[in-house]
C-alpha positions in Angstrom: -0.3 -0.1 -0.1 2.6 2.3 1.0 4.6 1.7 -2.4 1.4 2.4 -4.4 1.0 5.6 -2.5 4.6 6.6 -3.2 4.4 5.8 -6.6 1.1 8.2 -7.0 2.9 10.7 -5.3 5.9 10.6 -7.5 3.7 10.6 -10.6 2.1 13.7 -9.4 5.0 15.4 -8.8 6.3 14.4 -12.2 3.2 16.0 -13.7 3.6 19.3 -11.8 7.2 19.5 -12.7 6.5 18.6 -16.2 3.2 21.5 -16.5 5.3 24.0 -14.8 8.2 23.8 -17.2 5.4 24.1 -20.1 4.6 27.3 -18.5 8.1 28.5 -18.1 8.7 27.9 -22.0 5.4 29.8 -22.5 6.4 33.0 -20.6 9.9 32.9 -22.1 8.4 33.8 -25.5 5.1 35.2 -25.0 4.1 34.8 -28.8 3.8 31.3 -28.1 1.0 32.0 -25.9 -0.5 33.6 -29.0 0.1 30.7 -31.0 -1.6 28.4 -28.3 -4.6 31.1 -28.2 -4.9 31.1 -32.2 -4.6 27.2 -32.3 -7.8 27.0 -29.9 -9.5 29.8 -31.7 -9.1 27.5 -35.2 -10.6 24.6 -33.3 -13.7 26.3 -31.9 -14.3 27.8 -35.4 -14.1 24.8 -37.2 -16.4 22.9 -34.7 -18.9 25.4 -33.7 -18.4 28.4 -35.8 -20.8 27.2 -38.6 -23.3 26.9 -36.2 -23.8 30.7 -35.8 -24.6 31.2 -39.2 -27.7 29.8 -41.5 -27.6 27.8 -43.9 -27.6 28.7 -46.6 -25.8 32.1 -45.7 -28.1 35.2 -46.3 -27.6 37.4 -49.2 -27.8 41.1 -50.1 -28.3 41.8 -53.5 -27.6 45.3 -53.2 -24.4 44.5 -51.5 -22.6 42.8 -54.1 -18.7 42.8 -53.8 -18.5 45.8 -51.1 -15.4 46.8 -49.6 -14.7 46.6 -45.7 -17.3 48.5 -43.8 -18.7 48.7 -40.3 -21.6 46.2 -41.3 -19.1 43.8 -43.1 -15.5 44.1 -41.9 -14.2 42.2 -44.9 -16.5 43.4 -47.3 -18.9 41.1 -49.3 -18.6 38.5 -52.1 -20.2 38.9 -55.7 -23.2 37.4 -54.3 -23.9 39.8 -51.3 -22.4 37.4 -48.6 -20.5 38.6 -45.6 -16.7 37.5 -45.9 -16.1 36.7 -42.5 -19.2 34.3 -42.6 -17.8 32.5 -45.5 -14.5 32.5 -43.9 -15.9 30.6 -40.8 -18.6 28.3 -42.4 -15.6 27.4 -44.9 -13.2 26.6 -42.2 -14.7 23.4 -41.3 -14.0 21.7 -44.4 -10.7 22.8 -44.8 -9.7 21.9 -41.0 -11.3 18.6 -41.2 -9.6 17.6 -44.5 -6.2 18.8 -43.2 -6.6 17.1 -39.8 -7.4 13.6 -41.8 -4.3 14.0 -44.0 -2.2 14.8 -41.0 -3.3 11.7 -39.4 -3.3 9.6 -42.1 0.4 11.0 -43.3 1.8 10.4 -39.6 0.2 6.9 -38.9 1.5 5.8 -42.2 4.8 7.4 -42.0 5.3 6.4 -38.5 4.4 2.6 -39.0 6.7 2.7 -41.8 9.7 4.2 -40.6 9.4 2.7 -37.2 9.2 -1.0 -38.6 11.6 -0.3 -41.4 14.4 1.2 -38.9 13.8 -1.3 -36.3 14.0 -4.6 -38.3 16.5 -3.6 -41.2 17.9 -6.0 -43.5 15.2 -7.1 -46.5 12.6 -5.5 -44.7 14.4 -2.0 -44.5 15.2 -2.5 -48.2 12.0 -3.2 -49.6 10.1 -0.6 -47.4 12.5 2.3 -48.1 12.3 1.4 -51.9 8.9 1.7 -51.7 9.1 5.0 -49.9 11.3 6.3 -52.5 9.2 5.5 -55.3 6.3 7.3 -53.6 8.6 10.6 -53.1 9.6 10.7 -56.6 5.7 10.7 -58.0 4.9 14.4 -58.0 2.1 15.1 -55.9 0.2 18.0 -57.8 -0.1 16.2 -61.1 -1.3 13.3 -59.9 -4.1 15.1 -57.7 -5.0 17.1 -61.1 -5.3 13.5 -62.8 -7.3 11.9 -59.9 -9.5 15.2 -59.7 -10.9 14.1 -63.3 -12.4 10.9 -61.7 -13.0 11.4 -58.1 -15.0 14.7 -57.1 -13.8 14.6 -53.6 -17.5 15.5 -52.2 -16.4 15.6 -48.4 -13.4 16.7 -46.5 -12.6 12.8 -45.6 -12.4 12.1 -49.1 -9.7 14.7 -49.8 -7.9 14.1 -46.4 -7.6 10.6 -47.3 -6.2 11.0 -50.8 -4.0 13.7 -49.6 -2.6 11.7 -46.8 -1.9 8.6 -49.0 0.3 10.9 -51.2 2.1 12.7 -48.3 3.3 9.9 -46.1 6.8 9.3 -47.5 8.9 12.4 -46.1 7.1 11.3 -42.4 8.6 7.6 -43.0 11.9 8.8 -44.1 12.5 11.1 -40.9 11.2 8.4 -38.5 13.3 5.6 -39.9 16.3 8.0 -39.3 15.2 8.5 -35.7 14.7 5.0 -35.3 18.1 4.0 -36.5 19.6 6.5 -34.0 17.5 5.1 -31.0 17.9 1.4 -31.6 21.5 1.5 -30.5 20.8 3.2 -27.1 21.2 1.0 -23.9 17.5 0.7 -23.0 16.5 -0.7 -26.6 19.6 -3.2 -26.1 18.4 -4.1 -22.6 14.7 -4.9 -23.9 16.5 -7.1 -26.7 18.4 -8.7 -24.1 15.2 -9.6 -21.8 13.8 -11.4 -25.1 11.0 -8.7 -25.4 9.0 -9.1 -28.6 9.5 -6.6 -31.6 5.8 -5.3 -30.9 6.5 -4.5 -27.4 9.9 -2.9 -27.9 8.6 -0.8 -31.0 5.2 0.1 -29.2 6.6 0.2 -25.5 9.8 1.6 -25.9 10.5 3.3 -29.3 7.1 4.9 -29.9 7.0 7.1 -26.8 10.4 8.3 -27.0 9.4 9.8 -30.6 6.2 10.8 -29.3 6.9 14.6 -29.2 8.7 14.4 -32.7 5.8 12.6 -34.5 3.2 15.2 -32.7 5.2 18.1 -34.5 5.0 16.3 -37.6 1.4 16.2 -37.5 1.3 19.6 -36.8 3.3 20.4 -39.9 1.4 17.8 -42.0 -1.9 19.9 -41.1 -0.4 23.0 -42.8 0.6 20.9 -45.9 -2.9 19.4 -46.1 -4.3 23.1 -46.1 -2.1 24.2 -49.0 -2.7 21.3 -51.0 -6.5 21.4 -50.8 -6.6 25.2 -51.1 -4.6 25.0 -54.1 -6.7 22.3 -55.8 -9.9 24.5 -55.3 -7.9 27.7 -56.2 -6.8 26.0 -59.8 -10.7 25.2 -60.3 -9.8 21.5 -61.0 -12.4 20.5 -58.2 -16.0 21.2 -58.1 -17.5 23.7 -55.5 -19.4 21.0 -53.4 -19.2 23.2 -50.2 -17.7 26.7 -49.3 -14.1 26.5 -48.4 -10.9 28.9 -48.5 -10.0 27.8 -51.8 -13.0 28.2 -53.4 -13.4 31.7 -52.0 -9.7 32.6 -53.4 -10.7 31.1 -56.8 -13.9 33.3 -56.9 -12.3 36.5 -55.6 -9.3 36.3 -58.3 -11.1 34.7 -61.4 -14.7 36.0 -60.7 -14.6 39.3 -58.9 -11.4 40.3 -59.9 -9.8 41.0 -56.7 -6.5 41.7 -57.8 -7.6 44.8 -60.2 -10.8 45.9 -58.2 -10.3 47.6 -55.0 -13.6 46.9 -53.7 -13.1 42.8 -54.0 -10.0 43.1 -52.0 -11.4 42.2 -48.4 -12.8 39.0 -50.3 -9.3 38.0 -51.2 -7.8 38.9 -47.9 -10.4 37.0 -45.9 -9.2 33.6 -46.8 -5.5 34.4 -47.0 -5.4 35.8 -43.6 -7.2 32.7 -42.2 -4.4 30.8 -43.9 -1.6 32.9 -42.7 -2.9 32.9 -39.2 -3.3 29.3 -38.9 0.4 28.8 -40.3 1.6 31.2 -37.7 -0.2 29.6 -34.8 1.1 26.2 -35.9 4.8 27.4 -36.1 4.8 28.8 -32.8 3.2 25.9 -31.1 5.9 23.6 -32.8 8.6 26.1 -31.5 7.1 25.8 -27.9 7.0 22.0 -28.3 10.5 21.8 -29.5 11.7 23.5 -26.7 9.6 21.7 -24.1 10.8 18.2 -25.3 14.4 19.1 -25.9 16.4 19.6 -22.7 19.2 21.2 -24.6 17.1 24.0 -25.8 15.5 24.4 -22.2 19.0 24.8 -20.6 19.6 27.4 -22.9 
């Protein structure tokens, strides 16, 4: 009983030390707190933002492509809809697709990289040749071809395709980390005890790499956003739902935002959303790097 209580107290103390360390890292650069707040804001916007607006959004024929005003802070689009409302309602598709992309990218890349780096031998050769083949396939041209036969009607479909095309870089990076960790003493001890490969990879290697994998997942979210927004901006996908890429396409090619000053707010809305999301992820990744890297904390 006393041993159990002592173990519980030790775990609680470790948790307190961890969160106090997190707070020190955040205070050292207040911009990181801004990143966390922005990230939380985007999560809230994606989950609950569309609930604050009607479906479809109200249109005002007398307010077509108007510049920013007190009534419409970023102006209106070519159908008289508020630009901020379009950004908020379009965030769910973009963020969900990016999240699915990141999850598939990280899960596939981590699984292949871990197994390849730990097993070595023929498995390593086969999996890395497969990864190299994947990395040589140009992503954008392949997506353009796929768009002619697959309409990407949902955000999950979009994320699934983007994730299956994006895991190669993560697999290579995780394999390199695994090759470094597999020579450490605790891995050698686990091998000496005769523990299974599944146990060593799942219980020893994976927890050691969890912070690195989490940072890669955040970075993969930005890649997912850029890819899908680029496809919609190029006009190769149907406008099944409102999203930031479709807004950019409409603002540039239909409203003439590059030459018509009154349409500039329509163009800036999705661009600002993408910029702020990228900034939030960069600041959070910077904080995570210092939290989980003892050398950086010591500096």
